[in-house]
N, C-alpha and C positions, 0 to 999 in steps of 0.2 A: 789437186784434181781428185785424188782418192777420197778425200774428205767429202767433197761434193757428191761423189758417186754413192756414198753410203746413205745420203739423205734423199735419194731419188724417191719419188712417190709412185713409180710404177710397181706393179705387183711382182714380188720376187718369190723365189722358192720358199724362203722363210715365211713370207706372208701367207702363201698357200698352205703351208704346214699349220700355222696358227688358225687360219680360217677353217681348215678341215677339222681340226681338233674342236674348235668352238661349235661349229654347226653339228658335227657328229655327236658331241656330248649333249647339245641342246635337244636334238630330235630323239636321242636315246632316252633322255630324262622324260620327255613328253610321253613316249611310248610306255615306259615303265609306270609312270604315275597314272596315265589314263587307263592302263590295264587294271591297276589296283582299284581305281575309282569305279570302273565298270563292274568289277566283281562285287564290290560292296553295294553298288546301286541295284544290281540284280537281286542280291540277297534281301534287300530292303523292300523291293517292289514286286517280288515274285508272286505274293499273294494277290495283289491287284491284277497282275497279268492273268492269273488263273481265274479269278472271280469274274473279271470282265471279258474273259475268253479272247484276249488279244492275239491275233495271228502272229506266228513266229516271224514271218517276213516283215510285218509292220514293226515288230519290236526291234529287229536288227536294222532294217533299212530306214524306216520313218523316224525311229526314236534315237537309237545309238549312233547311227552314221551321221545324224544331224546334231547329236549331242557332243561329239568329239571336237569339231571346230569351235563350238561355243565354249566348252570347258578349256580347251587349249588356249584360246585367246584371253579368257578371264584370268588365268594364272600365268600368262606369259612373263610378267615381271619375275615371278618366282623361278621359272625355268631358266630365264636368262641369267639371273644372279647366281644360282646354284651351279649352272654350267661353267660360268667364268671362274668362280671360286674353285671348282673341282679341278679343272684341267690346268689352270694357271698355278695352283698350289703344287700340282705334280711337276710342272716345269721348274718351279722354284726349288722343290725338294731334290730334283736331279741336277740342280745347278745350271740349268739351261738359260735362265734369265741372266745369271751372272756372266755366262759365256757370251751372250748377246751384247751385254754392256761392255764387257772386256774387249770385244771385237770392234768397238767403236760405234756401235749402234746406240743412238740416244733413246731415252725412255719415251720421248714423244714419238719417235719413229716406230718403236715397238707397239705403241697404241694404234697405229694405222690399220693393221688388219682387224683389230678388235672393233674399231669404229666402222669399218666396212661391213663386218658381220652384223653389228648392231643396226646399221642402216638397212640391211637386207631384212632383218627380223621386224624392224619398224614398218617397212613398206609391206611386208607380208601381213602384219597385224592390221594395218590400214585397209588392205585389200579384203581381208577376211571381214573386218568390221562393216564395210560399206557394200560389198558385192556378194559375199559368200554366206555369212551368218544370217542376215535378214531373211532371205528366202528359205534357208535351212530352219530357222526358228519358226516360220509359218507352219512347216510340216511337223516339227517337234511339239509346238504348243497345241496344234490340232490333235495330235496323238494324246497329249496329256489331258486335254479336255474330254476326250472320248473314253480313255481307259484308266486314267490315274486320278483325276481331280473331280470333285463334285461340282456340278454347274452352279453358278450363282443364280439363285431363284428370285431374291428380292433386292431391290434398291429403293431406299426411302428418301423422301424430302429432296427431290431433284429440282435444281434451279439451273437454267441454262440461258445464255444469250445466243439465240440462233441467227440473228441478223443485227446490224447496228442499233436498230430501235425496236427489236422484237424479242420478247422474253417468254420462256415456257416454264411452267411449274407442274410437277406431278407429285402427289402425296406418296405414291409408291408405284413400282413397276415390277411385274412378275414375268421373268424370262421364260417360265414354263409354258405360259399361254400367251405371251407377248402382249399383255394387257396392263395399261396404266389406270390407276384409280385417281379420281378428282384431277382431271386435266384442265389446265388453264393456259391460254395463249393471249398475251397482252402486247398491243402495238402502240407506240408513242410517236409523236412529232415534237421534237424538243423535249420539254418537260410535261407536255399535255398528253393524257391518255386519249387515244382516238377509237380504240376498239378493245373489247375483252370477250374472248371466246372461251366458254366453260363447258365441261362435259363430265358426267358422272364416271364414265369409263371411256378409254381410247385404246383401240387395238391396232398394233402395227401389222400391216399387210406387206410382208417382204416381197411377195410376187408383184404386186402393183406398185410398191415403193411409196406408200402413203399411209396416213393414219385415218382410221374409221372411228368417228366420235359417236357415242350413243347418249341420248337424252341431253342434247346440247342447248345452250343459250348463248346468243350473240348480242352483245350490247355495243352500240356505236355512239360516239359523241362528236357531233359536228355543229359548230356555231351555237353552242349552249342547248342543242337539241339532243335528247337522249332517246334512242329507239332500241327496241328489244325484239328479237326474233328467236324462235325456238323450233325444235323438231326432234324427230326420233333418231335420225342418222344424218351424218355429214362427213364427207371425205375431204381431207385437207392434206397439203404437202408442206412440210417444214424441213429445214436443213438439219435433221437429226433422225437417226434410225434406232431400231431396237438394239442393234449390236453396239451402238455408241453408249447405251445406258448400262450395259453389263460388261463393258470393256475392262479387262484387268490391266494393272500397271505394267505387266510383262508384255502387253501388246505392242508397246513402242519398240520392242526388240525385233519386230518383224519388218520395220520400215528402213528403206535405204535413205540416203541423204536427202534427196528431193522430197520423198514422201514424209520424212520426219520433219523437215522444215514446214511443209504444208500443214501437217498435223499440229505442230506447235502453234501456228497462226490460228488454226481453227479453235484449239483449246483456249488460247488467250482471248479470243472473241467471245467464247461461251462463258469465260470465267471459271473454267474447269480446274479444280485443284490438281488434277493429274498432269498438268503442264509441267510441274516440277520434276516428275519422273521422266518426262520427255526431254527436258533440258539437261538433266543429269546424264541421261543416256547419250545425248549428242556430245557433250563435253568429255565424257568418259572415253568415247570412241577416239578422240583426238589425244587425250592426256596419256592413256595407257601405252600406245605405241611409242610416244616420245620418251617414256621412262626407260626404254631399252638402252638409250645412250647413257643416261644417268647411272643406271645400275651396272652397266658394263664398266664404266670408268671406276665406280666404287669397288667393284669386284676385283679389277686388276690392281688397284692401289692397295687393297687389303691383302691380297694373296701373292703378290709378286716377291715378297720377302720371305726368306727361309726362316721358319719358326721352330722353336724347340717342341712345341706341342704337336708339330706335324700337320698333316693335311686335315685331320679330324677337327682340330681347333678352328681352322679357316672355314670348313664346311659348317660348323656350328654357328660361327659368327655370321656367315652368309645367309643361313636359314633364318636366324633371328632378325637380321636387318630386312630381308625380303618380306617376311611375314609382317614386320612392323610397318613396312611401306603399304602393303595391301590393306592392313588394318586401318592405317591412317587415311587411306583413300576412301574406305567405307565410312569411316568416322566423319570425314569432311562433308559427306552427304547430309549429315545431321544439321550442319550450318544452313544448308539450303532449305530443308524442311522447317527449320525454326525461323526462316526469313532473316537470318543474320547476314548472310552473304549471297551474292548472285552465284549461280552454278558456274559461270565462266571463271570466277575467282576461286571459289571453294574447291573445285575439282583440280585446280592447278596448284593449290597450296602444297600438297605433298611433293610435287615435282620441283617446285621452287626451293622448298626446305632441303630435300635430298640432293638437289643440284649444288646447294651451298656446301653440304657435307662432302659431296664428291669432289668439289673444287679444293677443299682443304686437304683431303686425303691424297688427292693427285699431286698437290704441291709438296706434300711431305714424303711421298713414296720414293722419289729418286734419292732422297737423303738417307 
């Protein structure tokens, strides 16, 4: 009966002790690292803040308050791994792990509070990814556009599919005056061209939500009849705006799940190369939270044994492995841009590889 009691999965005093150590170290590490990053970021951007006369409230509330959850979630794997390595190494150094095992608690049961903590962090990361960070990024990126980054003025050789059989071409687009040069709108029925609307310039009217064409020519083709009309001005509505033409790849960071899926469908229809950034963003939001479990298991397996090198050696190993994971995660994005793999596969390769490493380390740890 005692043996069975020791394997109960209800949360015990020992579990609460490990969870408290894990979460306390995790959030303490976040506060320390974020404090250091903010200090360096301020020193780097102070000239821009002064030159652009950014208000203090906007710097603190709009930028840094919205920067913290973004940065925290980006490096969550690093914080998780270092936290596990740090406090588990201390437990091992004080022979607490040996005492638990000697008391009849299996290594699998010791992992229970670690997995619960990893589950909490994974759910927290998912919540931040889908509900907190997107609206925070809207404010942060708006601040960056206004006070830190130069606005994109020109976009050249623009080709978009705006509807299943409708295509638009612009030689260039100037965001400063919202004007496109050499605008062309072509409509097809099957493989047959039915109309071609051309204009020397086209200006986006954000108030009216339409394009105003200047010096236009409209050619229509019906039953082998070619007709041409022209004029000075013509207003037209197409499913593309001036903001779409200057949208940065970071813009996908502003969308929640529903908005991101809708945005991906739109980009696919248009044949926009930025769809890769959107797919990378979507899969990263799922892959990074899942890494909490993998890195937690790896951290416990590496640091649960008392070492001659002490806690410093474990922390060194932990930092090296966590940075290698983050680096590999970024490197896997190159496979997407090179069209070697789909984002759904490429972004999960680091998790699959490190899950294999975690499994081997976990099997070796009790020995």
